[in-house]
Structure formats: structure tokens, C-alpha cells
C-alpha positions as CSV (number, residue, x, y, z in Angstrom):
1,M,0.3,27.0,-11.0
2,L,2.5,24.1,-12.1
3,K,4.3,24.7,-15.4
4,K,4.6,22.0,-17.9
5,Q,7.9,20.8,-19.2
6,K,8.8,17.7,-21.1
7,R,11.4,15.3,-20.0
8,K,11.9,11.5,-20.0
9,N,11.9,11.0,-16.3
10,S,10.0,12.4,-13.4
11,T,12.1,15.0,-11.6
12,K,12.1,18.3,-10.0
13,I,13.1,21.5,-11.7
14,M,13.6,25.0,-10.3
15,N,12.6,27.8,-12.6
16,A,13.7,31.4,-12.4
17,S,11.1,32.3,-9.7
18,T,12.2,29.1,-7.6
19,E,8.8,27.5,-8.2
20,T,8.9,23.7,-8.2
21,V,7.8,22.3,-11.4
22,C,7.3,18.6,-12.2
23,V,7.8,17.1,-15.6
24,P,5.8,13.9,-17.0
25,H,6.2,10.5,-15.6
26,E,8.3,8.2,-17.8
27,S,5.3,6.2,-19.0
28,T,3.2,9.2,-20.0
29,T,3.4,12.6,-21.7
30,R,1.1,14.2,-19.2
31,P,2.7,16.4,-16.5
32,T,2.5,15.0,-12.9
33,A,1.9,16.8,-9.6
34,C,4.9,17.6,-7.5
35,P,3.8,17.8,-4.0
36,K,6.2,19.5,-1.6
37,S,4.6,18.2,1.5
38,L,2.3,15.4,2.7
39,S,-0.6,18.1,2.8
40,D,0.1,18.9,-0.9
41,L,-0.2,15.1,-1.7
42,I,-3.4,14.9,0.3
43,N,-4.8,17.8,-1.6
44,F,-3.8,16.3,-4.9
45,L,-5.5,12.9,-3.9
46,H,-8.8,14.8,-3.0
47,S,-8.7,16.8,-6.3
48,H,-8.4,13.4,-8.3
49,L,-10.5,11.0,-6.3
50,D,-13.1,12.9,-4.4
51,D,-15.7,12.7,-7.3
52,K,-14.9,9.0,-8.2
53,G,-17.6,6.4,-7.7
54,I,-16.6,3.1,-5.8
55,N,-15.7,1.3,-9.1
56,E,-14.2,4.2,-11.1
57,M,-10.5,4.0,-10.0
58,E,-9.7,1.8,-12.9
59,T,-10.5,4.7,-15.4
60,V,-8.2,7.1,-13.4
61,D,-4.6,7.4,-14.5
62,V,-3.0,5.2,-11.8
63,D,0.4,6.1,-13.2
64,K,-0.2,9.8,-12.5
65,I,-1.2,9.2,-8.8
66,Q,1.8,6.8,-8.4
67,A,4.1,9.5,-9.9
68,A,2.8,12.1,-7.5
69,M,3.5,9.8,-4.5
70,E,6.9,9.1,-5.8
71,A,7.6,12.8,-6.4
72,Y,6.8,13.7,-2.8
73,V,10.1,13.5,-0.8
74,S,9.5,12.1,2.5
75,N,9.9,14.5,5.5
76,I,9.4,13.2,9.0
77,Q,8.2,16.7,9.9
78,D,5.1,16.2,7.7
79,W,4.0,12.9,9.3
80,S,5.7,12.5,12.7
81,Q,2.3,12.9,14.4
82,F,1.1,9.7,12.8
83,R,4.3,7.7,13.6
84,H,3.0,5.3,16.3
85,F,4.7,2.1,16.9
86,D,3.7,-0.9,19.0
87,I,5.8,-3.8,20.2
88,G,6.1,-6.9,17.9
89,R,3.4,-5.8,15.5
90,Y,2.8,-3.3,12.8
91,T,0.3,-0.5,13.3
92,R,-2.3,1.1,11.0
93,N,-2.6,4.9,11.5
94,L,-5.3,6.9,9.7
95,V,-4.1,10.1,8.0
96,D,-7.2,11.0,5.8
97,S,-10.5,9.3,5.2
98,G,-10.8,10.6,1.7
99,N,-14.5,11.6,2.0
100,G,-15.3,7.9,1.8
101,K,-13.6,7.5,-1.6
102,F,-10.2,6.5,-0.3
103,N,-8.2,5.9,2.7
104,L,-4.7,7.3,3.3
105,M,-2.8,5.8,6.3
106,I,0.7,5.4,7.7
107,L,1.8,1.9,8.7
108,C,4.6,1.5,11.2
109,W,6.8,-1.5,11.1
110,P,9.1,-2.6,13.8
111,E,12.1,-4.5,12.8
112,G,11.4,-8.1,11.6
113,V,7.6,-7.7,11.5
114,A,5.6,-8.9,8.5
115,S,1.9,-8.8,7.4
116,P,0.1,-12.0,6.6
117,I,-0.4,-12.9,2.9
118,H,-3.6,-11.0,2.0
119,D,-5.8,-9.6,-0.8
120,H,-7.3,-6.1,-1.0
121,A,-11.0,-6.8,-1.4
122,G,-11.0,-5.3,-4.8
123,S,-9.3,-2.0,-3.8
124,H,-6.4,-0.4,-5.4
125,C,-3.3,-0.1,-3.2
126,L,-0.4,2.2,-3.5
127,M,2.4,2.0,-0.9
128,K,5.3,4.5,-0.4
129,V,8.3,4.0,1.9
130,L,8.7,7.0,4.2
131,E,11.4,5.7,6.5
132,G,13.7,2.7,6.5
133,G,13.1,-0.2,4.0
134,L,10.5,-2.9,3.3
135,K,10.1,-5.9,1.1
136,E,7.0,-6.8,-0.9
137,T,6.5,-10.4,-1.7
138,R,3.8,-11.2,-4.2
139,Y,1.9,-14.4,-4.6
140,A,-0.4,-16.0,-7.2
141,W,-4.0,-16.7,-6.2
142,P,-4.2,-20.3,-5.0
143,D,-6.1,-22.8,-7.3
144,E,-6.9,-19.9,-9.7
145,K,-9.5,-18.6,-7.3
146,G,-8.7,-14.9,-7.8
147,P,-10.1,-12.4,-10.2
148,K,-9.9,-13.4,-13.9
149,S,-10.4,-10.2,-15.8
150,A,-7.3,-8.4,-17.0
151,L,-6.1,-5.0,-15.8
152,P,-5.6,-2.1,-18.3
153,L,-2.0,-2.2,-19.6
154,S,-1.1,1.1,-17.8
155,L,-1.7,-0.6,-14.4
156,L,0.7,-3.5,-15.2
157,L,3.7,-1.3,-16.3
158,P,6.5,-1.3,-13.8
159,S,7.2,1.9,-11.8
160,I,10.0,4.1,-12.7
161,T,11.6,3.0,-9.4
162,D,10.7,-0.6,-9.7
163,Q,13.8,-2.8,-8.9
164,S,11.9,-6.0,-8.4
165,T,13.2,-9.4,-9.6
166,P,11.3,-12.6,-10.3
167,A,11.3,-14.9,-7.4
168,S,11.7,-18.7,-7.5
169,V,8.5,-20.5,-7.6
170,T,7.9,-23.0,-4.8
171,E,7.3,-26.5,-5.9
172,K,5.7,-28.0,-2.9
173,K,2.1,-28.9,-3.4
174,G,-0.3,-26.7,-1.5
175,C,2.2,-24.0,-0.9
176,M,1.5,-20.4,-2.0
177,E,3.4,-19.5,-5.4
178,V,5.7,-16.6,-4.9
179,T,5.8,-14.6,-8.2
180,K,8.0,-11.7,-7.3
181,E,10.0,-10.2,-4.5
182,T,10.7,-6.5,-4.4
183,P,13.0,-4.6,-2.0
184,L,11.5,-1.1,-1.4
185,Q,13.7,1.7,-0.4
186,L,13.1,5.2,0.8
187,D,10.5,7.1,-1.3
188,Q,9.9,4.1,-3.6
189,V,6.2,3.4,-4.4
190,A,4.6,0.0,-5.1
191,Y,1.2,-0.8,-6.6
192,I,-1.0,-3.9,-6.0
193,H,-4.5,-5.0,-7.1
194,D,-6.3,-8.3,-6.6
195,K,-6.1,-8.8,-10.4
196,I,-2.3,-8.7,-10.1
197,G,-2.2,-11.1,-7.1
198,L,-1.8,-11.3,-3.4
199,H,1.1,-9.9,-1.4
200,R,2.9,-9.9,2.0
201,V,4.8,-6.7,3.3
202,S,7.7,-7.2,5.6
203,N,10.4,-5.1,7.4
204,P,13.6,-7.2,6.9
205,T,15.9,-4.5,8.3
206,N,17.2,-4.1,11.8
207,A,15.5,-0.7,12.2
208,P,11.9,0.6,12.3
209,S,10.3,1.3,8.9
210,V,7.4,3.5,8.0
211,S,5.1,3.4,4.9
212,L,2.3,5.6,3.4
213,H,-0.6,3.6,2.1
214,L,-3.4,4.7,-0.3
215,Y,-6.5,2.5,-0.6
216,C,-9.1,3.3,-3.1
217,P,-12.0,2.5,-2.4
218,P,-11.5,2.0,1.3
219,Y,-12.2,-1.5,2.7
220,E,-12.6,-2.9,6.2
221,T,-12.2,-6.7,5.6
222,C,-10.1,-8.8,3.4
223,K,-8.8,-12.5,3.1
224,T,-5.6,-13.8,4.6
225,F,-3.7,-16.9,3.4
226,D,-1.6,-19.6,4.9
227,E,1.7,-19.8,2.9
228,K,2.2,-23.5,3.5
229,T,-1.3,-24.8,2.8
230,S,-2.9,-21.9,0.7
231,A,-5.9,-22.1,3.0
232,C,-7.5,-18.7,3.5
233,R,-10.0,-17.1,5.8
234,G,-12.0,-13.9,5.9
235,S,-10.6,-11.3,8.2
236,G,-12.5,-9.5,11.0
237,R,-12.8,-5.7,10.7
238,A,-9.5,-4.0,10.3
239,V,-9.1,-1.3,13.0
240,F,-6.7,1.8,13.3
241,Y,-4.1,2.1,16.0
242,S,-4.5,5.9,15.8
243,E,-6.7,8.3,13.9
244,N,-5.7,11.9,13.0
245,G,-2.5,11.4,15.2
246,V,-4.3,10.3,18.3
247,V,-3.8,6.7,19.6
248,K,-7.2,5.1,20.2
249,G,-8.0,3.4,23.6
250,R,-7.7,-0.3,23.8
251,S,-9.7,-2.5,26.2
252,S,-8.8,-5.9,27.4
253,T,-12.0,-7.3,25.7
254,T,-11.1,-5.8,22.2
255,A,-10.4,-8.7,19.7
256,A,-7.2,-8.5,17.8
257,S,-7.4,-7.8,14.0
258,P,-6.6,-10.6,11.7
259,M,-4.3,-8.3,9.9
260,D,-2.2,-7.8,13.1
261,S,0.9,-9.9,13.2
262,K,0.0,-11.0,16.8
263,S,-3.5,-12.0,16.0
264,P,-4.4,-15.6,16.8
265,C,-4.3,-17.9,13.8
266,V,-2.8,-15.4,11.4
267,N,-1.4,-18.3,9.5
268,E,-4.1,-20.8,9.9
269,A,-7.6,-21.1,8.3
270,C,-9.6,-20.9,11.5
271,G,-12.8,-19.3,12.7
272,V,-12.3,-16.9,15.6
273,H,-13.8,-13.6,16.6
274,G,-16.5,-14.2,14.0
275,V,-14.1,-15.0,11.3
276,K,-15.2,-17.6,8.8
277,N,-13.1,-19.9,6.8
278,C,-12.9,-19.3,3.0
């Protein structure tokens, strides 16, 4: 049983019985979970999200979930079975399917690899760095085509570990507008939703990086965007490189995913493999 203690920042405290206790996240007075392992974090997510309908995540305390993800200290022994890299592209490795309410996956990023600019099909996305470092670049929706309704204030508050700085806005007509660039270090967590904007994730380091991603609700398709023209296209079905630690077989006839950095026309609005232009 976690004991409640009130402090300004989310930290770990050892009581007399050596039980790990978490104190409230900076932006709330409620105590947060303090998972000691990835399994603890998965159990926490199931306890909070299993009974949620497809559109109920907005009423959940997102700060609480983000704080729990931040509180978990990355330990490669917890997730090494999901750490599967491929040459020249990032991989999506399913950790837990969340009973259909959420997806938890590990993405493995070789050095220099980046995702296309993309939305999240209405899903809430939280991303934690488990190894190395990443960069998140946020973009405004082109031509005001994105969601118009506002998010609750709590979803727009910065993380206690947010070190982002505003990025310069591109002036060239037709280019995507960069609104923020955030370096993400080990154990930092970022949050994104379509009502906030679009983003691209990249590994700018000279070493492999690994990240943990929570999507609620799960989604299989999204939109990708050309940075120079703002043109977009609908993606094909996103696939997993591995599931439950087992790498899936790949045939020569399997089409590449548009979310794959080696997919054809990742940065072009073209219709391939059943993909339609926006």
C-alpha cells in the first residue's frame, strides 16, 4: 500500500520499512504511483485505463499517468526482451495491448533516424525515454485543418521535466510551422495530442535510443505530412516489428509501413499501397 506524503516535487522516499512511497506530482495535490518496474507501470495503466471508453481519456488525470511514467526509473532488465533494432529505421515493438483500451510499445531508434511528421488519429500519446536521447519537434496543423476544440488546461501544462524551448517559425510559404523543439533525456516524458499539434520524433545522437510509448486509445492509421509543402497523406496500417518480445516474420511481399523511415514516399503526398492523399 502506498503511503501519501505531501511534497512540491514528485520524488521517491524510503520510509522506515524501506517501502517506496511517491509524493504528489508538482501540478496536483494527489499522490502518484511510484512503479518500481515496467510490470508495476503496466499494472498501474491497466488499473486506470481498462474501464475507460474510447473517448474517455480526456476525463482521466493525464498528469497522474505522466507522473507515474516519469517516476519509473528505466532499467534495461525490465525491457531488454522488447529491444529490437533494424538497420536504418525505427521499430515498433508491442509490450501490452491494454485490453483494447490502450497500446504500450517500445520504439527502437538507430542513430540519426527520424519519424515522419504525423498526427495521432485522436489518440493521447505519452512517450518516455528509456535509453539514449531523442528530440521532439512539434508543428502546427497546416492551413488550420487540425482539431479546433481546446484541451483541458491540465493537459497543456508543461511536465515537471519539460526543458523545451520555442523554436523559430519557418517563413517560407507552404512549409510546416515549427512551434517547439524539445530535447528529451533519459527518463523524461513528453505528451502530445492532435489538439496540441503534430510532431516528429528523431534520434539526433550518435548512439541507439529507446523509448516507451503509451497510446490511448490504440490506433492503426494516421496522417503523415511533408515538411516543405505541408501536403499530407493517410497512412497504411501501422505494424509491429515484434509482439511480446518475439520478432515477427517478414515476407518479400509485405508492404512497408508509411510510418517507417524507409517507406516509399514518406515525405511525399502520394498514393501507394492503398494509401490515399489527404
